[in-house]
C-alpha positions in Angstrom: 37.9 -91.3 81.3 37.8 -92.3 84.9 41.4 -91.5 85.5 40.6 -87.8 86.2 38.3 -86.6 88.9 36.7 -83.8 86.9 35.8 -86.1 84.1 34.5 -88.7 86.5 31.9 -86.1 87.8 30.5 -85.5 84.4 30.1 -89.1 83.4 28.6 -90.5 86.5 26.0 -87.7 86.7 24.9 -88.6 83.2 25.0 -92.3 83.3 22.4 -92.7 85.9 19.8 -91.0 83.7 19.3 -94.6 82.7 19.3 -96.2 86.0 17.3 -93.6 87.9 14.6 -93.5 85.1 14.7 -97.2 84.9 13.8 -97.7 88.6 10.4 -96.3 88.1 10.3 -92.6 88.2 11.9 -90.1 90.5 9.6 -87.1 90.2 9.0 -85.1 93.5 5.8 -86.2 95.4 6.9 -88.0 98.6 5.7 -91.5 99.2 7.7 -92.1 102.3 8.8 -89.5 104.9 12.0 -89.3 107.0 10.0 -90.5 110.0 8.4 -93.6 108.6 10.0 -96.9 109.5 9.5 -100.6 109.5 10.1 -103.0 112.4 9.1 -106.6 113.2 8.7 -108.4 116.5 11.5 -110.6 117.8 14.6 -109.3 119.4 14.1 -107.0 122.4 17.3 -104.8 122.3 17.4 -101.2 121.5 16.4 -100.9 117.7 19.3 -100.2 115.3 18.2 -97.6 112.7 19.4 -98.0 109.1 18.5 -95.3 106.6 17.4 -95.4 103.0 17.4 -92.1 101.0 16.0 -91.8 97.5 13.7 -90.0 95.3 9.9 -90.8 95.8 7.2 -91.3 93.2 5.5 -88.7 91.2 1.8 -88.7 90.4 0.7 -91.9 88.7 4.0 -93.7 89.3 3.3 -96.9 91.1 6.9 -97.5 92.3 9.8 -95.0 93.0 13.4 -95.5 93.6 12.6 -95.1 97.2 9.9 -97.8 97.3 12.2 -100.2 95.5 15.3 -99.7 97.7 13.2 -99.7 100.9 11.5 -103.0 99.9 14.9 -104.7 99.6 16.1 -103.3 102.8 12.9 -104.1 104.7 12.9 -107.7 103.4 16.4 -108.4 104.6 15.7 -106.6 108.0 12.5 -108.6 108.5 14.4 -111.9 108.0 17.3 -110.8 110.2 14.9 -109.7 113.0 13.1 -113.0 112.7 16.4 -114.8 113.3 17.1 -112.8 116.4 18.3 -109.5 115.0 21.9 -108.2 115.3 23.4 -109.1 118.7 19.8 -109.1 120.1 18.9 -105.7 118.5 16.1 -105.5 115.9 16.8 -103.6 112.7 14.6 -100.7 111.8 14.5 -99.2 108.3 14.0 -95.5 108.3 13.3 -93.9 104.8 13.6 -90.4 103.5 12.3 -88.9 100.2 14.5 -86.2 98.7 11.3 -85.0 96.8 13.8 -84.4 93.9 15.1 -81.3 95.7 18.6 -80.6 97.1 17.3 -78.8 100.1 15.0 -81.7 101.0 17.9 -84.1 100.4 20.0 -82.2 102.9 17.1 -82.3 105.4 17.2 -86.1 104.9 20.8 -86.1 106.0 20.2 -84.0 109.0 17.1 -86.0 110.0 19.2 -89.2 109.8 21.8 -87.8 112.1 19.2 -86.5 114.6 17.4 -89.9 114.6 20.6 -91.8 115.3 20.8 -93.7 112.0 23.8 -95.9 112.2 24.4 -96.4 108.5 22.7 -95.8 105.1 21.8 -99.0 103.2 21.2 -99.4 99.5 20.5 -95.7 98.9 20.0 -94.3 95.4 19.7 -90.5 94.9 20.8 -87.9 92.5 21.5 -85.6 95.5 24.3 -87.4 97.1 26.3 -84.2 97.2 23.7 -82.7 99.5 23.3 -85.7 101.8 26.7 -87.4 102.1 28.7 -84.5 103.5 26.3 -84.2 106.4 26.6 -88.0 107.1 30.3 -87.9 106.6 30.7 -85.3 109.5 28.7 -87.6 111.7 30.8 -90.7 110.8 27.8 -92.5 109.2 28.9 -95.0 106.5 26.9 -95.6 103.4 26.7 -99.3 102.6 25.9 -100.6 99.1 24.8 -97.2 97.7 24.0 -97.2 94.0 26.2 -94.4 92.4 24.1 -91.8 90.7 26.7 -88.9 90.9 30.3 -88.7 91.5 29.7 -87.9 95.1 28.7 -91.5 95.6 31.9 -92.9 94.2 34.3 -90.4 95.8 32.7 -90.6 99.3 35.3 -92.0 101.7 32.6 -93.4 103.9 30.9 -95.1 100.9 31.1 -98.9 100.3 29.2 -99.7 97.1 28.8 -103.3 95.7 29.4 -102.2 92.1 30.6 -99.1 90.1 27.1 -98.2 88.8 27.4 -96.4 85.5 31.0 -97.4 84.9 29.9 -101.1 84.7 27.2 -100.2 82.2 29.3 -97.9 79.9 32.3 -100.3 79.9 30.4 -103.6 80.1 28.0 -103.1 77.2 30.7 -102.9 74.5 32.6 -105.7 76.3 29.5 -107.9 76.2 28.9 -107.1 72.5 32.4 -108.0 71.7 32.2 -111.2 73.7 29.1 -112.1 71.6 31.1 -111.8 68.4 30.7 -108.1 67.4 33.8 -106.4 66.0 32.3 -103.0 64.9 30.5 -101.6 67.8 28.5 -98.3 68.1 27.4 -96.3 71.1 23.9 -94.7 71.2 23.6 -92.5 74.2 21.3 -89.8 75.7 22.0 -86.5 74.1 23.3 -84.5 77.0 26.6 -82.6 77.2 28.0 -84.8 80.0 27.5 -88.0 78.0 29.7 -86.8 75.3 32.5 -88.3 77.4 31.0 -91.8 77.5 33.1 -93.1 74.7 36.1 -93.0 77.0 34.4 -95.4 79.4 33.3 -97.6 76.4 37.0 -97.8 75.6 37.7 -99.6 78.8 35.5 -102.4 77.7 36.7 -102.4 74.1 40.4 -102.3 74.8 40.9 -106.0 75.8 39.3 -107.0 72.4 41.6 -104.5 70.4 38.6 -102.6 69.3 37.4 -99.0 69.1 34.0 -97.4 68.7 32.7 -97.2 65.1 29.9 -94.6 65.7 29.1 -92.4 68.6 25.4 -91.3 68.3 23.7 -88.8 70.6 19.9 -89.4 70.8 17.6 -86.6 72.2 15.3 -87.8 74.9 11.7 -88.6 73.6 12.8 -88.4 70.0 9.6 -89.0 67.9 11.4 -90.7 65.0 14.3 -93.2 65.5 15.0 -93.8 61.8 17.9 -91.3 61.4 19.5 -92.4 64.6 19.3 -96.0 63.7 20.9 -95.2 60.3 23.7 -93.5 62.1 24.3 -96.2 64.6 24.3 -99.0 62.0 26.5 -97.2 59.5 30.1 -98.4 58.6 29.3 -102.0 59.0 28.2 -101.9 62.7 27.4 -105.3 64.1 27.0 -104.3 67.8 25.3 -101.4 69.6 25.7 -100.2 73.2 22.5 -98.4 74.3 22.5 -96.0 77.2 19.1 -94.6 77.0 16.0 -94.0 79.1 13.4 -96.9 79.0 10.9 -95.4 76.4 13.7 -94.3 74.1 15.4 -97.7 74.5 12.3 -99.7 73.5 11.6 -97.3 70.5 15.3 -97.6 69.3 15.3 -101.4 69.6 12.1 -101.6 67.7 13.3 -99.3 65.0 16.7 -101.1 64.7 14.9 -104.5 64.3 12.5 -103.1 61.7 15.5 -101.7 59.7 16.8 -105.2 59.4 19.7 -104.8 61.8 21.0 -108.3 62.8 23.8 -107.4 65.2 24.0 -107.5 68.8 21.9 -105.0 70.9 23.1 -104.4 74.5 21.7 -102.3 77.3 21.5 -102.3 81.1 19.3 -104.7 83.0 17.4 -102.0 85.0 16.0 -100.3 82.0 15.3 -103.5 80.1 13.3 -104.6 83.1 11.3 -101.4 83.0 10.5 -102.0 79.4 9.4 -105.6 80.1 7.3 -104.3 83.0 5.7 -101.7 80.7 4.6 -104.2 78.0 7.6 -104.2 75.7 8.9 -107.7 76.4 8.5 -108.8 72.7 10.3 -105.6 71.6 13.4 -106.2 73.7 13.4 -110.0 73.2 17.0 -111.1 72.4 18.6 -107.9 73.8 21.8 -108.5 75.9 22.1 -106.9 79.3 24.7 -105.8 81.7 23.9 -106.4 85.4 25.6 -105.8 88.8 24.2 -109.0 90.3 22.4 -112.2 89.5 18.8 -111.5 88.1 16.0 -112.1 90.4 14.5 -114.2 87.6 17.2 -116.8 88.0 15.1 -118.8 90.6 17.3 -121.9 90.2 20.0 -120.1 92.3 19.8 -120.6 96.1 20.8 -117.0 96.9 18.3 -115.6 94.4 15.7 -117.9 96.0 16.5 -116.5 99.5 16.3 -113.0 98.2 13.0 -113.4 96.5 11.4 -115.1 99.5 12.5 -112.4 101.9 11.3 -109.5 99.6 8.0 -111.4 99.0 7.4 -111.0 102.7 7.1 -107.2 102.2 6.1 -106.8 98.6 5.1 -109.4 96.1 4.4 -107.1 93.1 7.7 -105.2 92.9 9.9 -105.5 89.7 13.2 -106.6 91.0 16.3 -105.2 89.6 19.7 -104.6 91.1 18.3 -101.7 93.1 16.3 -104.1 95.2 19.0 -106.7 95.5 21.5 -104.0 96.4 19.5 -102.7 99.3 18.7 -106.2 100.5 22.4 -107.2 100.4 23.4 -103.9 102.1 21.4 -104.9 105.2 23.3 -108.2 105.3 26.6 -106.4 105.0 25.6 -104.2 108.0 24.6 -107.2 110.0 27.8 -109.1 109.3 30.0 -106.1 110.3 27.9 -105.0 113.3 27.4 -108.3 115.0 30.7 -108.8 116.6 31.3 -105.1 117.6 31.3 -104.5 121.3 29.4 -101.2 120.6 27.2 -100.8 117.6 27.3 -97.3 116.4 28.1 -95.5 113.2 31.7 -94.8 114.0 32.4 -98.4 115.0 30.7 -99.7 111.8 32.7 -97.3 109.6 35.9 -98.3 111.3 35.2 -102.0 110.8 34.3 -101.7 107.1 37.9 -102.0 105.8 38.3 -105.3 107.6 35.7 -106.9 105.5 37.7 -109.0 103.0 35.1 -111.4 101.7 31.5 -110.4 101.9 29.5 -112.9 100.0 25.7 -112.9 100.0 25.4 -114.8 96.9 23.7 -112.4 94.5 26.8 -110.3 94.1 30.4 -111.7 93.6 32.4 -111.9 96.9 33.6 -108.2 97.7 36.7 -107.2 99.4 36.1 -103.8 101.1 39.7 -103.7 102.4 41.1 -102.1 99.2 39.5 -100.2 96.3 40.0 -101.2 92.8 43.2 -99.4 91.6 42.4 -99.1 87.9 40.3 -96.1 88.7 42.2 -94.1 91.3 40.3 -91.6 93.4 37.1 -93.6 93.3 35.7 -95.8 96.0 35.1 -98.9 93.9 35.6 -102.4 95.4 34.1 -104.8 92.8 35.5 -105.2 89.3 32.9 -107.8 88.2 29.6 -107.7 86.2 27.0 -110.2 85.2 25.8 -110.7 81.7 22.4 -111.8 80.6 20.0 -111.9 77.6 16.2 -111.3 77.3 14.6 -114.7 76.6 10.9 -115.2 76.9 10.4 -111.9 78.7 13.0 -112.7 81.4 16.7 -111.9 82.0 18.5 -115.3 81.5 22.1 -115.5 82.6 24.6 -116.2 79.7 26.6 -118.2 82.3 26.6 -118.8 86.0 29.7 -116.7 86.4 30.5 -113.1 87.1 32.9 -111.4 84.5 35.9 -109.4 85.5 35.5 -106.0 83.8 38.0 -103.7 85.4 41.7 -104.7 85.8 
């Protein structure tokens, strides 16, 4: 699936239906403007501006993708500033709400350029195609962006920590197989683009010598899950990969369990966390999850402890999925790259990124940004690893302490 550029476009667009919805709503209504920023006292040099662009919250939505990503970035910036900043310069996080509109997204790009933003950090937007070309012209790199569309994974100035979407679609069936399933079905959002998801699932199934048993398209907000459960569990299915928005995910899992299905249910960590947050912890208990990084609930891990402590300094109530950890880690990546540079500007940071061969902040596996993963040509992917978990007692619990290599 990922071996052709055109097909890559369709799948990445569809996959983040799950992640974008899972990160608390991305409906218009701005919660943060391009001009808002966060600084802390400490270093006295000229502030270095880092940008976060995402969709803001809609009415009644407590947190948006923008809130979530900004909290991670601000937590890291505050800690770095308290330790002296970057070469004596404080970091300033500048945020911009696309308002779920391509024109406003392009405005975010232009505003970042005019404000002198040196890099994007941990951004997550469905309008990368409207933002990234503007930043590319200005030589502004995008560090740790979460891929929502193909523009994110084909951006030559982009340096993501993980192949969002690809890791979910390929990782879920791989995880099901690792847990002993031999007849695995896919249940996906019923959109035309997602019809190609089985090709990504095949990447995860191939090492196990398996193929999908059933491919079930589920309409968003379906009122009755029984027929879809029957289709997914037919032909002796003992494992199901679920790529659905949070409410459909919880409803499907509930219906599958009620039907007596005893096989493995696998989803992505962000949507499972949304369901736990929304009161469905008992419903999704036992579901396996694919993650890009170590879960924030694994407080025995020193790197996770550091992450939680620093994000607590700016927001103690936030549900912490990989969106938060990604933005947090992105700021540390910038600090590592920028600190030794004689001149800290966007072009210098962009030029230095391919020299980073072992970025290790602890919550992700060590990442080598000097060479993209070759298994998926044409895409800017640097990390072939994923992290597997299971919902136990309302929390994401690691199945092991190790990352799993998914892509060759």
